[in-house]
Legacy VTK file of the C-alpha trace (Angstrom):
# vtk DataFile Version 3.0
C-alpha trace
ASCII
DATASET POLYDATA
POINTS 660 float
-0.105 0.087 -0.382
1.695 3.552 -1.190
2.015 5.205 2.160
1.670 8.821 2.639
4.723 11.273 0.566
5.709 14.609 0.062
6.941 16.615 -3.221
10.725 17.940 -2.489
9.195 21.187 -2.513
6.995 20.131 0.337
3.814 21.782 -1.014
1.839 18.327 -1.985
0.793 15.574 0.410
-0.629 11.763 -0.088
-2.582 9.933 1.637
-4.173 6.621 0.395
-7.472 5.177 0.979
-6.948 2.233 4.633
-3.815 3.905 5.418
-3.443 3.446 9.658
-2.753 7.186 10.405
-3.191 9.780 13.444
-4.600 11.888 13.113
-5.663 15.225 15.921
-9.211 16.108 16.420
-10.399 19.163 17.867
-14.300 18.941 19.695
-14.593 22.706 18.903
-14.170 22.179 14.846
-17.885 20.971 14.382
-19.514 23.653 11.324
-22.805 23.095 14.219
-21.574 22.924 17.757
-22.200 19.542 18.550
-19.536 18.385 20.811
-18.459 14.587 20.635
-15.661 13.417 22.852
-13.616 10.253 22.529
-14.962 8.177 25.649
-12.404 7.940 28.174
-13.637 4.406 28.701
-12.397 3.495 24.563
-12.139 -0.123 24.431
-13.786 -1.369 27.194
-17.311 -2.733 26.499
-20.276 -1.032 26.682
-22.145 -3.080 29.521
-18.786 -2.288 31.709
-19.809 1.444 32.389
-22.390 2.486 34.615
-25.625 4.197 33.231
-26.353 7.516 33.781
-21.965 8.226 34.143
-21.198 11.986 32.810
-19.829 11.932 29.058
-16.246 12.197 29.890
-12.787 11.463 27.024
-10.999 13.212 24.525
-12.565 16.096 23.334
-8.633 17.799 21.139
-5.917 15.080 20.727
-4.509 12.715 18.807
-6.489 9.568 17.561
-6.020 6.423 15.817
-7.507 6.684 12.204
-7.806 5.177 8.783
-7.276 7.609 5.594
-11.606 6.944 4.540
-10.610 9.160 0.970
-8.061 9.532 -1.027
-5.941 12.817 -1.037
-3.434 14.184 -3.469
-3.482 17.902 -2.947
-1.528 20.943 -0.859
-0.559 20.594 2.469
-2.944 23.555 3.173
-5.562 22.365 1.193
-8.860 24.080 2.047
-10.284 20.190 1.669
-8.757 18.983 4.444
-8.041 14.801 5.088
-11.534 12.851 5.027
-10.262 10.374 7.710
-12.364 7.740 10.551
-11.803 8.324 13.635
-11.606 5.215 16.046
-12.981 4.475 19.181
-16.346 5.198 20.932
-17.378 8.769 20.555
-20.423 10.303 22.458
-21.803 13.834 22.232
-22.931 14.552 25.809
-26.842 16.572 24.619
-27.314 12.908 22.753
-30.256 10.977 24.122
-29.801 7.565 22.142
-28.885 4.598 24.906
-25.130 3.731 22.663
-22.705 5.965 21.571
-21.572 6.138 18.048
-18.465 3.941 16.732
-15.667 5.653 14.734
-16.484 8.897 13.716
-15.759 11.010 10.097
-13.548 13.472 10.079
-11.533 16.653 8.038
-8.428 16.693 9.495
-5.598 19.136 8.295
-2.721 17.332 6.166
-0.036 18.928 8.281
-1.607 17.175 11.652
-2.241 13.774 10.679
1.348 11.960 11.229
1.792 8.499 8.918
5.077 6.583 9.270
6.314 9.910 11.290
6.003 9.835 15.168
3.569 12.863 17.062
4.518 15.630 18.633
5.440 15.958 22.539
2.211 16.910 24.682
3.286 20.149 25.868
0.087 20.335 27.642
-3.109 18.364 29.060
-5.978 19.859 30.261
-9.024 18.757 31.888
-12.369 20.601 31.260
-15.163 20.296 33.729
-18.259 21.607 31.737
-22.259 21.800 32.096
-23.319 19.367 29.915
-26.787 21.205 28.681
-24.520 22.909 25.978
-27.264 23.064 24.051
-29.378 25.440 25.917
-26.566 28.222 25.704
-27.086 31.465 27.748
-25.606 34.060 25.021
-25.481 37.152 27.691
-22.543 37.660 29.991
-19.595 36.252 27.743
-16.698 37.350 29.910
-18.458 35.278 32.971
-21.520 33.272 32.351
-20.024 29.120 32.809
-23.461 28.885 30.359
-21.521 30.889 27.863
-19.719 28.887 25.270
-18.678 31.052 24.068
-16.575 32.122 27.764
-14.937 28.420 27.794
-13.944 29.173 23.985
-11.729 31.904 24.511
-10.028 30.716 27.073
-9.185 27.481 25.326
-8.251 30.323 22.644
-4.895 30.487 24.239
-3.825 26.551 24.117
-4.975 26.132 20.651
-2.818 29.301 19.536
0.011 27.928 21.099
-0.248 24.799 20.510
-2.948 23.272 17.830
-0.488 24.661 14.922
1.857 21.620 15.789
-1.241 19.624 18.012
1.770 19.813 20.527
-1.404 19.301 23.472
-4.600 17.699 24.810
-8.005 17.981 26.415
-10.282 15.949 28.230
-13.661 17.639 28.411
-16.178 16.209 31.271
-19.890 16.909 30.579
-21.470 16.800 34.315
-24.494 18.422 35.076
-24.983 17.598 39.078
-22.777 16.672 42.111
-23.803 12.953 41.842
-21.837 12.722 38.457
-18.504 15.006 39.525
-18.330 12.501 42.193
-18.895 10.276 39.531
-16.589 11.405 37.288
-12.941 8.772 37.353
-10.176 10.806 38.737
-7.754 8.143 38.552
-8.150 6.454 34.543
-8.512 10.078 34.080
-5.420 11.649 35.651
-3.596 8.661 33.699
-5.141 8.719 30.442
-3.201 12.819 30.182
-0.021 12.440 28.314
1.241 16.298 28.546
4.287 17.113 30.554
2.181 19.882 32.087
-1.167 19.007 33.309
-4.067 21.297 34.418
-7.431 21.703 35.087
-10.072 24.231 34.040
-13.569 24.126 36.489
-16.649 25.943 34.202
-19.332 24.756 37.012
-20.397 26.584 39.803
-20.136 25.585 43.528
-23.135 26.846 45.872
-23.819 25.755 49.548
-27.620 25.703 48.018
-28.391 22.408 46.226
-31.952 22.561 47.272
-31.916 25.882 45.091
-29.545 24.556 42.432
-30.033 25.900 38.828
-28.317 24.866 35.733
-24.290 25.375 36.115
-24.234 24.762 40.021
-22.698 21.563 41.690
-22.293 21.428 45.450
-19.676 23.355 46.324
-18.697 19.633 48.674
-18.366 17.328 45.282
-16.925 20.414 43.358
-14.162 20.199 46.200
-13.686 16.837 46.265
-12.965 16.290 42.755
-10.231 19.448 42.471
-8.670 18.256 45.892
-8.257 14.623 43.884
-7.012 15.765 40.782
-4.574 18.509 42.028
-3.157 15.077 44.656
-2.825 13.403 41.466
-0.439 17.038 40.133
-2.994 18.155 37.746
-2.890 21.994 38.551
-5.775 24.300 39.191
-5.564 27.077 36.702
-9.143 28.013 36.323
-10.496 29.107 38.654
-7.941 29.162 41.330
-6.230 26.163 43.178
-8.520 24.617 45.492
-7.273 25.809 48.857
-7.571 29.952 47.360
-10.620 29.265 45.274
-12.471 28.451 48.156
-11.656 31.415 50.782
-12.363 34.003 48.054
-15.398 32.272 46.466
-16.487 31.148 49.900
-15.626 34.671 51.047
-13.976 32.980 53.700
-11.039 36.004 54.147
-13.618 38.612 55.018
-13.871 37.969 58.731
-10.492 36.669 59.204
-7.969 39.094 58.962
-8.786 40.863 62.610
-7.046 43.794 62.815
-5.531 43.990 59.125
-9.625 44.907 58.522
-8.702 48.640 58.898
-5.856 48.958 57.407
-7.906 46.837 54.448
-10.655 48.844 54.505
-12.821 46.115 55.073
-15.882 46.987 57.180
-16.424 45.060 60.546
-18.089 41.569 59.493
-18.520 38.307 60.913
-19.611 34.816 59.665
-22.864 33.273 60.989
-23.080 29.322 59.678
-26.308 27.533 59.154
-25.386 24.722 61.744
-25.575 28.012 64.065
-28.779 28.711 63.655
-30.615 25.518 63.951
-31.964 27.319 67.681
-33.340 29.609 65.367
-31.595 32.704 63.925
-32.691 35.424 66.849
-29.675 34.799 69.443
-27.751 34.231 66.570
-29.121 37.478 64.879
-28.529 39.327 68.098
-24.765 38.339 68.875
-23.869 38.935 65.305
-24.717 42.491 65.455
-23.055 42.997 69.073
-20.012 41.605 67.328
-20.303 43.492 64.955
-20.541 46.648 67.565
-17.053 45.104 68.972
-14.937 45.561 65.604
-16.323 48.605 64.773
-15.141 49.791 68.158
-11.778 47.794 69.246
-11.085 47.720 65.554
-11.868 50.433 63.475
-12.342 52.713 66.091
-15.854 54.075 65.515
-18.761 54.537 68.010
-21.322 52.186 68.502
-25.033 52.826 66.406
-28.249 52.020 67.424
-28.882 48.587 67.754
-32.343 49.320 66.296
-31.253 51.327 63.247
-27.961 49.510 62.327
-28.028 48.505 58.680
-26.214 45.856 57.338
-25.689 43.564 54.019
-25.926 39.783 54.781
-24.277 37.319 51.484
-24.128 34.348 51.689
-20.796 32.018 50.412
-20.923 30.846 46.998
-22.923 32.569 45.329
-22.941 34.417 41.738
-23.517 37.513 39.715
-24.751 39.768 42.325
-27.671 36.981 43.789
-27.729 35.905 47.554
-26.852 39.592 48.851
-29.649 40.787 51.467
-29.178 44.389 53.078
-31.328 44.692 56.492
-31.675 47.430 59.152
-31.421 46.507 62.586
-31.909 42.690 64.275
-35.551 41.842 63.000
-34.360 42.736 59.367
-30.819 40.587 59.854
-33.242 37.386 60.987
-35.814 37.755 58.018
-32.086 37.835 55.557
-30.532 34.894 57.268
-33.921 32.773 57.052
-33.569 33.687 54.063
-30.171 33.016 52.295
-29.944 29.841 54.635
-33.412 27.827 53.092
-31.890 24.467 51.608
-28.291 25.534 52.381
-26.245 22.953 53.195
-25.193 22.480 57.168
-21.690 24.442 56.323
-23.297 27.243 54.614
-21.675 30.352 55.581
-23.379 33.626 55.477
-21.448 37.048 56.156
-23.367 39.455 58.023
-21.280 42.903 57.375
-21.949 46.888 58.433
-23.184 48.259 55.877
-21.417 51.336 53.976
-23.435 55.061 53.392
-23.874 57.176 50.758
-21.716 54.646 48.280
-21.486 56.665 45.438
-19.965 54.152 42.625
-18.012 51.278 42.695
-14.243 50.951 41.880
-12.849 48.050 40.331
-8.817 46.842 39.809
-8.963 44.562 37.556
-4.954 42.323 37.491
-3.603 39.765 35.693
-0.313 38.513 36.651
2.261 39.391 34.096
4.895 36.472 34.397
7.198 37.953 31.724
8.168 40.775 33.645
8.786 39.200 37.364
7.058 36.562 39.608
5.485 39.448 41.372
4.721 41.532 38.056
0.812 42.592 37.456
-1.281 44.270 34.776
-3.478 46.231 36.424
-6.713 48.152 34.494
-9.209 50.046 36.860
-12.753 50.123 35.879
-15.526 52.592 37.423
-18.894 51.399 37.845
-22.370 53.032 38.348
-25.061 51.422 40.136
-28.581 49.991 39.812
-31.211 51.968 41.391
-32.162 50.544 44.502
-34.193 46.872 44.100
-34.819 45.877 47.925
-37.546 48.961 48.697
-39.202 46.376 51.547
-35.477 45.817 53.116
-33.582 48.975 52.376
-35.091 51.446 49.725
-31.674 53.108 50.074
-29.273 50.078 49.034
-28.091 49.706 45.588
-25.667 46.507 43.956
-23.574 47.548 41.103
-24.569 47.362 37.525
-22.447 46.072 34.856
-22.426 49.816 32.613
-19.033 50.863 33.609
-18.043 54.571 33.150
-15.147 56.694 31.855
-13.581 58.895 34.184
-14.549 62.122 32.781
-18.379 60.724 33.361
-17.416 59.698 36.721
-15.820 62.987 37.390
-19.536 64.372 36.905
-21.821 62.583 38.112
-20.307 62.181 41.543
-18.047 64.896 41.796
-19.159 67.614 39.923
-16.596 67.594 37.067
-13.713 67.825 39.650
-11.500 65.362 38.273
-8.649 66.212 40.747
-10.941 64.571 43.491
-11.456 61.743 41.233
-7.933 61.398 40.710
-7.268 61.388 44.625
-9.575 58.134 44.812
-8.182 56.125 42.113
-4.853 57.228 43.402
-5.664 55.805 46.878
-7.401 52.813 45.677
-4.820 51.829 43.167
-2.316 51.601 46.155
-4.964 49.264 48.608
-4.779 47.058 45.910
-0.969 47.132 45.951
-1.723 46.388 49.659
-3.780 43.121 48.963
-1.652 41.593 46.226
1.162 41.670 48.992
-1.147 40.301 51.544
-2.396 37.581 48.633
2.037 37.186 48.430
2.285 37.504 52.523
-0.473 36.625 54.190
-3.060 35.331 52.525
-4.419 31.325 51.517
-2.581 28.617 50.371
-2.625 28.226 46.374
-2.327 32.647 45.790
-1.108 35.085 45.333
-3.719 34.704 41.891
-3.168 34.469 38.583
-5.812 36.428 37.382
-8.232 38.611 40.436
-10.809 41.392 40.101
-10.203 43.757 43.230
-13.578 45.567 44.042
-14.015 49.186 46.063
-16.564 50.888 47.131
-16.588 54.899 46.890
-18.506 56.787 49.652
-18.864 59.950 50.534
-16.617 60.975 53.120
-18.683 61.695 57.086
-15.279 62.995 58.336
-13.630 66.606 58.331
-12.061 67.705 55.144
-12.901 64.231 53.388
-14.628 64.382 50.569
-14.194 60.780 49.755
-13.765 56.807 51.733
-12.482 53.986 49.521
-13.587 50.565 50.893
-12.910 47.223 50.408
-16.318 45.165 48.574
-14.371 42.199 47.508
-11.765 39.990 46.200
-13.096 38.249 43.080
-11.679 34.766 41.609
-10.542 34.227 38.109
-14.020 33.966 36.168
-15.768 37.206 37.333
-16.367 39.984 34.458
-14.330 41.859 32.788
-16.690 44.708 32.740
-16.384 45.671 29.233
-12.261 44.630 29.402
-11.326 42.831 26.483
-10.611 39.152 27.332
-7.227 38.177 25.767
-5.571 39.965 28.659
-7.016 37.124 30.785
-6.588 34.024 28.416
-3.709 34.945 28.228
-2.401 35.454 31.638
-4.485 31.564 32.061
-1.849 30.094 29.660
1.161 30.726 31.717
-0.707 29.975 34.364
-0.866 26.315 33.164
2.236 26.206 31.054
4.890 28.076 33.886
4.849 24.714 36.406
7.119 25.004 39.328
9.141 21.879 39.227
9.969 22.058 34.962
11.391 25.143 33.030
9.087 26.789 30.616
8.612 25.569 27.224
10.367 27.888 24.042
8.169 31.592 24.839
7.384 31.071 27.759
6.260 32.856 29.921
4.513 34.868 27.043
3.778 39.175 27.402
0.379 40.007 28.510
-1.486 42.145 25.886
-2.840 45.370 26.981
-6.379 45.927 28.278
-8.543 47.284 26.350
-12.136 49.059 27.394
-14.186 47.289 24.202
-17.089 49.544 25.041
-18.087 51.924 27.091
-22.119 52.100 27.681
-23.413 55.316 26.458
-24.789 56.709 29.883
-28.480 56.642 30.598
-28.728 57.737 34.544
-31.645 59.784 36.208
-30.565 62.846 38.654
-31.137 61.609 42.154
-30.227 62.855 45.950
-26.489 62.209 46.648
-25.606 61.889 43.048
-26.962 58.543 42.733
-27.890 57.009 39.580
-29.972 54.655 37.696
-29.643 51.763 34.924
-32.044 49.785 33.194
-29.830 49.012 29.718
-29.619 45.617 29.192
-26.662 43.411 29.238
-24.330 42.594 26.163
-25.039 38.837 24.229
-22.341 36.670 22.996
-22.462 34.863 19.131
-25.476 32.861 18.756
-24.865 29.217 17.417
-25.882 29.054 13.689
-28.617 27.072 12.269
-27.756 25.423 8.731
-28.257 22.162 7.965
-26.250 19.736 6.166
-28.304 17.902 3.077
-25.236 15.752 2.221
-25.702 12.023 2.448
-22.379 11.364 2.756
-19.799 12.210 5.210
-19.625 16.149 6.126
-17.143 18.364 4.148
-16.895 21.323 6.381
-13.535 22.575 6.472
-10.690 21.791 8.924
-9.291 23.846 11.608
-11.920 26.606 12.676
-14.878 23.708 10.646
-13.877 20.796 10.585
-17.110 18.379 10.796
-17.760 15.175 11.729
-20.289 12.105 10.667
-20.774 8.953 12.286
-20.921 5.645 10.497
-24.283 4.965 11.523
-27.384 4.402 9.265
-30.295 6.057 10.798
-33.694 8.442 9.541
-33.152 12.115 8.664
-35.574 13.070 10.381
-35.672 14.639 14.246
-37.577 13.201 16.979
-35.741 14.041 20.795
-38.485 14.984 23.496
-36.830 18.621 23.240
-37.631 18.703 19.335
-41.229 17.266 20.380
-42.185 20.139 22.982
-40.616 22.739 21.148
-43.256 21.593 18.116
-46.023 20.916 20.572
-45.711 24.475 21.906
-45.227 25.982 18.797
-48.403 23.929 17.391
-50.395 25.322 20.214
-49.246 29.138 19.386
-50.266 28.647 15.945
-53.825 27.480 16.417
-53.958 29.455 19.023
-52.965 32.639 16.435
-55.517 31.239 13.786
-58.450 31.038 15.312
-57.820 34.953 16.331
-57.118 35.326 12.724
-60.322 33.787 11.750
-62.135 35.771 14.744
-60.621 39.110 13.350
-61.597 38.378 9.819
-65.144 37.936 10.755
-65.180 40.929 12.701
-66.252 39.317 15.914
-63.136 39.725 17.906
-63.386 43.007 17.072
-66.882 43.686 18.110
-66.371 41.835 21.279
-63.476 43.741 22.812
-64.318 47.306 21.414
-67.476 46.519 23.795
-65.792 46.085 26.417
-63.050 48.633 25.565
-64.169 51.307 23.252
-60.783 53.231 23.315
-59.047 50.154 22.375
-57.828 51.368 18.650
-57.965 48.447 16.208
-54.485 48.809 14.690
-53.500 47.461 18.878
-55.360 44.278 18.191
-54.141 43.229 14.618
-50.202 44.248 16.432
-51.715 41.572 18.773
-52.293 39.201 16.309
-49.073 39.859 14.517
-46.726 39.447 17.414
-48.833 36.036 18.360
-48.294 34.386 14.992
-44.658 35.149 15.306
-43.766 34.339 18.285
-45.425 30.796 16.947
-43.500 30.520 14.005
-40.319 30.982 15.980
-40.932 28.871 18.683
-42.361 25.746 15.989
-38.354 25.643 14.883
-36.732 23.433 16.742
-33.541 23.784 18.726
-30.109 23.605 17.133
-28.849 20.978 18.780
-32.126 18.975 17.866
-32.319 20.175 14.239
-28.721 19.577 13.517
-28.269 16.373 15.060
-29.503 13.404 11.818
-27.905 15.602 9.411
-24.419 15.514 10.631
-24.314 12.264 12.454
-26.706 10.258 10.284
-28.691 9.205 13.776
LINES 1 661
660 0 1 2 3 4 5 6 7 8 9 10 11 12 13 14 15 16 17 18 19 20 21 22 23 24 25 26 27 28 29 30 31 32 33 34 35 36 37 38 39 40 41 42 43 44 45 46 47 48 49 50 51 52 53 54 55 56 57 58 59 60 61 62 63 64 65 66 67 68 69 70 71 72 73 74 75 76 77 78 79 80 81 82 83 84 85 86 87 88 89 90 91 92 93 94 95 96 97 98 99 100 101 102 103 104 105 106 107 108 109 110 111 112 113 114 115 116 117 118 119 120 121 122 123 124 125 126 127 128 129 130 131 132 133 134 135 136 137 138 139 140 141 142 143 144 145 146 147 148 149 150 151 152 153 154 155 156 157 158 159 160 161 162 163 164 165 166 167 168 169 170 171 172 173 174 175 176 177 178 179 180 181 182 183 184 185 186 187 188 189 190 191 192 193 194 195 196 197 198 199 200 201 202 203 204 205 206 207 208 209 210 211 212 213 214 215 216 217 218 219 220 221 222 223 224 225 226 227 228 229 230 231 232 233 234 235 236 237 238 239 240 241 242 243 244 245 246 247 248 249 250 251 252 253 254 255 256 257 258 259 260 261 262 263 264 265 266 267 268 269 270 271 272 273 274 275 276 277 278 279 280 281 282 283 284 285 286 287 288 289 290 291 292 293 294 295 296 297 298 299 300 301 302 303 304 305 306 307 308 309 310 311 312 313 314 315 316 317 318 319 320 321 322 323 324 325 326 327 328 329 330 331 332 333 334 335 336 337 338 339 340 341 342 343 344 345 346 347 348 349 350 351 352 353 354 355 356 357 358 359 360 361 362 363 364 365 366 367 368 369 370 371 372 373 374 375 376 377 378 379 380 381 382 383 384 385 386 387 388 389 390 391 392 393 394 395 396 397 398 399 400 401 402 403 404 405 406 407 408 409 410 411 412 413 414 415 416 417 418 419 420 421 422 423 424 425 426 427 428 429 430 431 432 433 434 435 436 437 438 439 440 441 442 443 444 445 446 447 448 449 450 451 452 453 454 455 456 457 458 459 460 461 462 463 464 465 466 467 468 469 470 471 472 473 474 475 476 477 478 479 480 481 482 483 484 485 486 487 488 489 490 491 492 493 494 495 496 497 498 499 500 501 502 503 504 505 506 507 508 509 510 511 512 513 514 515 516 517 518 519 520 521 522 523 524 525 526 527 528 529 530 531 532 533 534 535 536 537 538 539 540 541 542 543 544 545 546 547 548 549 550 551 552 553 554 555 556 557 558 559 560 561 562 563 564 565 566 567 568 569 570 571 572 573 574 575 576 577 578 579 580 581 582 583 584 585 586 587 588 589 590 591 592 593 594 595 596 597 598 599 600 601 602 603 604 605 606 607 608 609 610 611 612 613 614 615 616 617 618 619 620 621 622 623 624 625 626 627 628 629 630 631 632 633 634 635 636 637 638 639 640 641 642 643 644 645 646 647 648 649 650 651 652 653 654 655 656 657 658 659
């Protein structure tokens, strides 16, 4: 059998049907967004795989294959080489009882090895992600684990660094519960990694309230056990952080453990309350918490006690995400209500922070920090961000309490809105915030939890009107946000480079050539136009919507043969299974049912309107209601019906591309 060959110029390659090769596969190159992995149990009998196991396997890396179509063309040809990848492949979305045996895929000629050794794997990655990727949440791409764009942005770093030569691999685990997290074969997964450096990236949220679970969340103890288990096998956690540091940041444990450093680091009086303490009732716990806050205020911060009945504060549940589980309170009764609500359905070991509230907050200033290893082991690239506040959302609890919005401001906007155009005052605020940020980075190095300092973090500070004579403002530490928090409009490329450096720069190994890489500068992609209303104290409100990420295409293949999507950013794949072309998944049937109901309702309304009955009936009851408005209602219903009838992309496209 003829072997693959190159001509003397090195520009032509030839592959013959039936040749045994190794091909570099990338799950994310599928043109329609399917996510097939080569199962980690490849080669095991089907019956040995436990029922209900999570989908876990190789999603990017070298796979034994056979050439499925003659190729005699340029080494960088747009068609690529059609190969049959060997093994059992599964898509986490699939409802079929069995994985597909073998799969066809087009691969770049330079990423096929026949008679040549495959390259050294510089980096092995484990990616733990939510299984229901087809229910994509398109907003908040920089920090939403349910937005697949976040994962693709982070994985772009190793792909650009090692993808052209195939010098890295990715094993992906798709999970949807704590039980599936616990079922992951940690030992088998760790042994499968062939890279010189091994790192793990976790794109699920740990929660202390599994009873109130939502998409993307798993019980914190299960995730922590997985992180610890892989770390013990020398698989370093690089997203978000090593488990000790991540627990401190995401669980907000650091806040109540600062002692006398709280004054220097500008942290308001704070105590921690666990659910186990509240088992006998929250009344005594709330009383003790406020008394302790008063003591810290007096002994650590040197302040005067506040009236107990009007004492205002904030209760925050650990492991809460995107502004959730934060409630203001006034007095003991208010704290009792807040604790009861936040701890309802929480694990027994769950903790709530109770913190004295900072009065008269004007805006929030954030410092986004990325460790710049190319400039030195302690160097950070930092960017100042000025954030607007939301309108108060807890009128019944505290009508003056506002959370921070996702909208940033320019320095001139902040000066105009808060300091009446006085840029000198704003510059003084920013200088103080920068000094405080440097203190926090020093604390991470010298006194922080194990696993620090962080390679990426965001330091959040509240800027309030000062009550002291001779000062116009005060700065208070609000939050130390872990890697994976919102970038607030910054381009994510800086963060991606910092994460890649963290994965590659191993403490016991020399770095590969070109590492650590210098970080690209921060770039603020867009500052939303100001939309605010004047309010007492210079507060403002904003009601604009968050930005949305790109949506997955809905094109449907009509080919009868293997998919011929381009490689390297668009490679198509198809299993060898036979099957019909129509999709009958449960989700598709539900979508069709809802769509048909809506279509029927729209049709009935249209008929009634045509006969004049609906118009007459409605106008008799609401004589001022214009006919044009009623016609518009029918048009809207028809549009919704037409949209909802279309099945989800993952349901419609599956059969065309996998032959199932």
